[in-house]
C-alpha positions in Angstrom: 173.8 46.8 257.1 169.9 46.8 256.2 167.3 44.8 258.4 167.0 42.3 255.6 170.8 41.9 255.4 170.7 41.2 259.4 167.9 38.5 259.0 169.6 36.9 256.3 172.7 36.6 257.9 171.4 35.3 261.2 169.7 32.6 259.3 173.3 31.8 257.6 174.8 31.7 261.4 172.0 29.0 262.4 172.7 27.1 259.4 176.3 27.0 260.0 176.0 26.2 263.9 173.7 23.5 263.1 175.9 21.9 260.3 179.0 22.1 262.9 176.9 20.2 265.0 176.0 17.1 262.9 179.4 17.2 261.7 181.0 17.0 265.5 180.5 15.4 269.1 178.4 17.7 270.7 180.6 20.2 273.0 178.5 21.6 276.0 181.1 24.3 277.5 181.2 24.4 281.3 181.0 27.1 284.0 184.4 28.3 284.6 185.2 28.7 280.7 187.8 31.4 279.8 188.3 32.5 275.8 190.9 34.9 274.9 189.8 36.2 271.6 190.9 38.2 268.7 188.7 40.6 266.3 190.9 40.2 263.1 188.3 42.3 260.5 188.9 45.4 262.6 192.2 45.8 260.6 190.1 46.3 257.2 187.5 48.4 259.1 186.5 50.9 256.1 186.6 53.8 258.2 188.8 53.4 261.8 191.2 50.5 261.4 192.2 48.8 264.8 193.4 45.9 266.4 191.2 44.4 268.8 191.5 41.7 271.6 189.3 40.4 274.5 188.0 37.5 276.9 184.8 36.0 277.4 184.3 34.2 281.1 181.4 31.6 281.6 180.1 32.4 285.5 177.7 30.1 284.4 176.7 27.3 281.8 174.4 29.3 280.4 175.6 32.9 281.5 178.8 34.8 280.3 180.5 38.2 281.0 183.0 39.7 278.1 184.8 42.6 277.2 186.8 43.5 273.8 189.7 46.6 273.9 190.3 48.0 270.8 193.4 50.2 269.6 192.7 52.7 266.5 196.0 53.1 265.1 194.2 54.8 261.6 191.4 56.5 260.6 190.0 57.5 257.0 187.0 59.4 258.6 188.0 63.0 257.5 190.0 64.6 254.8 193.1 66.7 255.8 193.9 64.9 259.0 197.6 63.7 259.4 196.9 60.7 261.8 194.9 59.0 264.0 194.8 57.6 267.5 191.8 56.0 269.6 190.7 53.3 271.4 187.2 51.3 271.4 185.9 49.6 274.8 182.9 47.1 274.2 181.7 45.3 277.7 178.9 42.9 277.1 176.7 40.1 279.0 175.5 37.2 277.1 173.3 34.1 277.6 173.3 31.1 275.5 170.4 28.8 274.3 169.7 26.2 271.8 170.5 22.3 272.8 174.3 22.6 272.2 174.3 25.8 274.4 176.6 27.2 271.2 174.0 30.3 270.1 173.7 33.3 272.2 172.2 36.6 272.7 174.3 39.2 273.7 173.6 42.8 275.1 176.9 44.9 274.8 177.7 48.8 275.6 180.0 50.4 272.8 182.4 53.4 273.7 184.8 54.7 270.9 187.0 57.7 271.6 189.1 59.1 268.5 191.5 61.9 268.4 192.9 63.2 264.8 195.6 65.5 264.3 194.7 68.4 261.4 196.1 70.9 259.6 194.3 73.5 257.4 192.9 76.9 257.2 190.7 78.2 260.2 188.5 81.3 260.5 189.2 84.0 263.0 187.7 86.2 265.0 184.2 85.0 264.0 181.1 87.4 264.5 177.6 86.4 263.1 179.4 83.4 261.4 181.9 85.0 259.7 185.5 85.4 260.1 187.6 88.2 259.8 190.6 86.3 258.6 191.9 83.2 258.1 194.9 81.4 259.8 196.6 78.0 258.8 197.1 76.1 262.0 197.1 72.6 263.5 194.3 71.4 265.8 192.7 68.1 266.7 189.6 66.9 265.6 187.4 64.7 268.5 185.0 62.2 267.9 183.0 59.9 270.7 180.5 57.6 270.4 178.3 55.9 272.7 175.8 53.3 272.6 173.9 50.2 273.2 173.5 46.8 270.9 171.7 43.7 270.9 173.4 40.6 269.1 172.6 37.0 267.9 175.4 34.7 267.3 176.8 31.3 267.5 180.1 29.7 268.7 181.6 26.5 267.4 185.0 24.4 267.5 187.4 24.2 264.7 189.9 21.7 266.1 189.3 18.1 267.7 191.3 19.3 271.1 188.8 22.1 271.3 191.4 24.9 271.9 190.3 26.8 268.9 186.9 28.1 268.5 184.9 30.8 266.2 182.2 32.9 266.7 180.2 34.5 264.0 177.6 37.6 265.1 175.1 40.1 263.7 173.4 42.5 265.8 171.0 46.1 265.8 171.8 48.9 268.6 171.6 52.8 268.4 174.5 55.2 269.1 175.2 58.6 269.9 178.0 60.6 268.2 179.8 63.9 269.6 182.5 65.6 267.5 184.5 68.6 267.7 187.2 70.5 266.6 189.7 71.9 269.3 190.1 75.5 268.4 190.8 78.8 270.2 187.5 80.7 271.2 186.4 83.1 268.3 187.3 79.9 266.0 185.2 78.1 263.3 186.2 75.2 260.9 184.2 73.5 258.3 185.0 69.7 257.8 185.1 68.3 254.3 182.6 65.2 254.2 184.1 62.0 253.5 182.1 58.8 251.8 179.8 56.4 254.2 179.9 59.0 257.1 177.4 61.4 258.5 178.2 65.3 258.1 181.2 66.0 260.6 179.9 69.4 261.3 177.1 67.9 263.1 178.2 68.0 266.7 175.6 65.8 268.3 174.0 63.1 266.2 171.9 59.6 266.9 172.0 56.9 264.6 171.5 53.1 264.3 174.1 50.3 264.2 173.9 47.1 262.8 177.5 45.2 264.1 178.1 42.1 262.6 181.7 40.2 262.4 183.7 37.2 262.9 186.1 36.1 266.2 189.0 33.7 266.6 188.3 32.1 270.0 191.3 30.5 272.5 190.2 28.6 275.2 192.2 29.0 277.9 190.3 27.1 280.9 
């Protein structure tokens, strides 16, 4: 997501928030509010499809702590992979502002772990980068991503009884990626590249992140 899109997205979020505020009575959530939440867009993630849920607790009227956890059940990250499994964890702290205390700024830590079984030709007895022969074998591709990001967002109530809410957010962050093939010593493998991804043959890369999305919130307390 380019920076211009982020700015336009946040302007849209603010507009949506103001529109809801004009249409409904002001709802200022108190200290002790607890939300359970789901992230439906994870199911249609173009790279790592996942099921993501989480919770948010307001330990102060203007401050809350939150965490999301996701199970990655499929990945389109690489060619020749058979299946993928992994998880994502995102703990965060946020501060609410605006008259309704429904707009927020959030600092979030992001960690992803993905393991993909593969079966392909692997170079063996490598000397000076040149394999003596190739062997068709099974192995695992491991990817880890960690980083920090800042988000801006808005929460709005969807029903009169105040149990169902929606949350929209956009943000910016920096992440580092580690990736490797689990192979015996003296082996080599060249990953095939995929659209929208960085070269998987680069073991360590630092890159910007532009998170954005929608959550459905269920008010428990």
